[in-house]
N, C-alpha and C positions, 0 to 999 in steps of 0.2 A: 572586483570587488573585497574590500579586506575588514574583515572581522578582529576583535581582539580576540587575541588568546584564550580566554577564558568561554567563548562563545564556541571553539573548537572543541573546547574542553568538553564541554555539557554537551554538543552536538554527539561526540563521539561517543562518551558516558551513552546517552536516551543510546542511541547507535546499540550498543552492545544488550542493552539493557532490552529494547525492544525485539532485537533480535534470538536473545533470547527464551523469551515468551512466542516468537512466533516458529525458533525451529523445530523443523519436525512436523510443521503441518499440510497435508499436501491438500491440492487442490482437489476437491470434489470436480466428477464430472457435470456436475450438474453447474455449479459454478461457472462453470468454462462453461454451458451453454445457455447461462442467461444471461455471461459477459459479452459473448459473441467468438469465445475464444478463449483459449491457455495460454499456458508460456511456448514461446518458439522450442522448436528441438533443436536445433543450431549450438554449435558450443562454444564455449566464451574466449572470449583471444589467448592468446601465450601470451600476453607483456602488455599490463596493464600501469599507466603513472600512478606516481601518490597523491598527485591531485585527481587523478579519475576517482581514487578510493576514494578521500576524502569527499568529491561530488556526488556518489553514489551513496554515501553516511546518512549525506544531505539529505539528498532525494526516497532517501529510504524513512526517514524522518518524517517527511512532510505527506510520503501516503501515507504511515499511519496517523495521521493529523486528519488527511480525507477520508481516510476507510472509519475515526473516529468520529470523526462529522458527520456523514451521510447516513451511518447504520444509528446514530442518537435521532438525525430525523428521519429514519424511517419507523422510529422504537415509537419516537414521540406523535408522527401521521398515524401511527397503527393504535395508540392511544389517545386521542383528541380528534380523530376521525378526519376526510376529507374536506367538509363542506367549504365550498369556496375554493377548490379546488378541482382540476380539470379530472376526470375519471380517471385517466392514464395517471396517476400521480404517484401513486404506491407502485406500480411495474416500473416506470421511471429512475423512480429513484433506487427500485429493488436488480437494478442492472445496472446505476452509476455502481452500488456498495459491492456486485460480484465485479465489477473492473476492477474497483480497488484493491480488493483479493489476489486477483491476477495479476497487479502492479507489485504486491507485497512479496507473493510466490514468485515472482520473477526477480526483484530485486535480491531477496531473502537467500534466494538460491547460489544468484551470483557473488555476494558478498560471502557467502559461508565457501564457495569454491576458490575464491580469491586468495 
């Protein structure tokens, strides 16, 4: 898939801005527990291609969108109630939010180490 240069520039700048917000945030044990697991403990590859870095930046951008979407959904469900939804809806969305936080922590650490 080919995007115009302006899209790549936008993604790069967005990743830098989002990483500066996410930098230094540690994943809490409670979040890892809710998510069903935390970040892997293995090391990163010693050589990573430039295209891979760009794809990881795109993944980071998309994970931020997903996290924001589900976090806002959780907030709205809390405010509006879950009438008409199954009883475990809030727990399911909480688990998804926790999993997105794990994904962000993994990508943040990976991009910081590159």
